[in-house]
KEMARVEX-119911 format. One record per residue: y, z, x of N, C-alpha, C in turn; residue number from 1. Coordinates in steps of 0.02 Angstrom, whole numbers. Layout:
<recs>
REC      nc2      nc3      nc1     cac2     cac3     cac1      cc2      cc3      cc1   seq
REC        Y        Z        X        Y        Z        X        Y        Z        X   NUM
...
</recs>
This chain:
<recs>
REC      nc2      nc3      nc1     cac2     cac3     cac1      cc2      cc3      cc1   seq
REC    -2075     -587     -699    -2095     -540     -752    -2148     -576     -783     1
REC    -2210     -551     -771    -2261     -574     -804    -2289     -545     -879     2
REC    -2307     -564     -922    -2334     -550     -977    -2399     -554    -1002     3
REC    -2440     -496    -1018    -2507     -506    -1026    -2507     -558    -1105     4
REC    -2564     -595    -1100    -2577     -630    -1155    -2598     -593    -1221     5
REC    -2570     -603    -1277    -2610     -572    -1338    -2671     -575    -1350     6
REC    -2707     -509    -1371    -2784     -522    -1385    -2787     -519    -1458     7
REC    -2826     -567    -1484    -2843     -568    -1552    -2893     -512    -1584     8
REC    -2883     -457    -1595    -2938     -410    -1610    -2981     -386    -1557     9
REC    -3027     -333    -1570    -3064     -313    -1525    -3042     -264    -1471    10
REC    -3095     -243    -1435    -3069     -199    -1390    -3048     -241    -1316    11
REC    -3011     -202    -1274    -2985     -234    -1211    -3045     -211    -1161    12
REC    -3049     -266    -1112    -3087     -248    -1060    -3047     -203    -1006    13
REC    -3076     -164     -969    -3048     -110     -918    -2992     -158     -890    14
REC    -3004     -213     -864    -2963     -249     -821    -2907     -276     -861    15
REC    -2912     -308     -923    -2866     -325     -981    -2825     -259     -995    16
REC    -2840     -206    -1002    -2797     -142    -1002    -2759     -125     -954    17
REC    -2796     -129     -896    -2745      -96     -837    -2694     -146     -824    18
REC    -2708     -219     -821    -2638     -261     -817    -2601     -256     -876    19
REC    -2620     -239     -931    -2580     -234     -982    -2526     -167     -977    20
REC    -2555     -115     -958    -2527      -50     -942    -2475      -58     -880    21
REC    -2498      -93     -830    -2447     -102     -774    -2392     -148     -798    22
REC    -2400     -178     -846    -2329     -226     -877    -2299     -172     -915    23
REC    -2332     -137     -965    -2307      -93    -1006    -2250      -34     -952    24
REC    -2286      -29     -910    -2255       22     -864    -2185       -5     -831    25
REC    -2195      -61     -822    -2128     -102     -777    -2081      -99     -837    26
REC    -2102     -120     -902    -2041     -146     -949    -2020      -80     -983    27
REC    -2061      -22     -984    -2030       38     -997    -1990       75     -953    28
REC    -2023       82     -892    -1992      126     -845    -1939       84     -805    29
REC    -1955       45     -782    -1906        0     -747    -1858      -35     -776    30
REC    -1869      -61     -845    -1804     -107     -870    -1790      -59     -929    31
REC    -1833        4     -955    -1802       34    -1020    -1807       21    -1085    32
REC    -1853      -33    -1081    -1870      -60    -1152    -1908      -14    -1201    33
REC    -1892       -9    -1258    -1939       32    -1305    -2002        1    -1321    34
REC    -2044       46    -1350    -2120       25    -1367    -2111      -38    -1417    35
REC    -2048      -30    -1473    -2059      -89    -1515    -2030     -164    -1484    36
REC    -1986     -164    -1427    -1955     -206    -1401    -2022     -244    -1343    37
REC    -2043     -202    -1321    -2121     -221    -1281    -2173     -261    -1317    38
REC    -2184     -213    -1376    -2227     -248    -1434    -2210     -318    -1448    39
REC    -2146     -323    -1460    -2120     -399    -1494    -2123     -450    -1426    40
REC    -2106     -426    -1363    -2099     -460    -1305    -2179     -488    -1295    41
REC    -2232     -441    -1298    -2291     -465    -1273    -2336     -475    -1337    42
REC    -2304     -474    -1393    -2347     -485    -1450    -2405     -442    -1454    43
REC    -2406     -392    -1455    -2463     -347    -1458    -2435     -284    -1502    44
REC    -2485     -259    -1543    -2466     -216    -1600    -2433     -148    -1564    45
REC    -2382     -129    -1604    -2342      -78    -1569    -2382      -25    -1563    46
REC    -2425        5    -1610    -2462       63    -1589    -2503       63    -1524    47
REC    -2528        2    -1508    -2560        0    -1445    -2507        3    -1385    48
REC    -2452      -17    -1378    -2399        6    -1338    -2376       70    -1326    49
REC    -2372       95    -1393    -2349      168    -1400    -2401      210    -1378    50
REC    -2452      200    -1380    -2522      225    -1345    -2510      241    -1272    51
REC    -2517      164    -1263    -2504      163    -1177    -2443      195    -1147    52
REC    -2388      194    -1189    -2328      234    -1143    -2348      315    -1146    53
REC    -2383      334    -1205    -2401      401    -1194    -2448      425    -1150    54
REC    -2501      378    -1141    -2538      379    -1080    -2509      380    -1016    55
REC    -2460      339    -1007    -2413      333     -946    -2377      391     -938    56
REC    -2338      424     -978    -2319      484     -966    -2366      543     -964    57
REC    -2419      537     -982    -2473      598     -969    -2496      592     -900    58
REC    -2502      538     -868    -2518      522     -813    -2465      548     -765    59
REC    -2394      528     -773    -2343      547     -728    -2339      625     -727    60
REC    -2357      663     -794    -2348      743     -792    -2410      759     -742    61
REC    -2467      735     -747    -2507      757     -712    -2500      748     -636    62
REC    -2469      692     -609    -2455      684     -549    -2397      725     -520    63
REC    -2343      750     -575    -2306      788     -545    -2320      866     -543    64
REC    -2375      878     -579    -2403      944     -577    -2440      947     -506    65
REC    -2471      906     -504    -2509      901     -431    -2475      904     -361    66
REC    -2407      868     -372    -2359      885     -328    -2337      954     -302    67
REC    -2322      980     -370    -2286     1054     -375    -2332     1108     -341    68
REC    -2397     1092     -346    -2461     1140     -322    -2442     1132     -262    69
REC    -2448     1074     -223    -2444     1072     -151    -2396     1100     -119    70
</recs>
């Protein structure tokens, strides 16, 4: 398991954001960790992690909706 390095303020690049969200996905959905625990593990603001999880759930819901239409 690799953890994305902490950023010291400012915006994330698209590449950094993608890597972080992939790691958040694994930790939350595969291992069941909470946003608070992921935030501590990755040393990233909890609001950032919570936002990532919200976005990931939204994307999963969109995918499920597309599958149900097909």
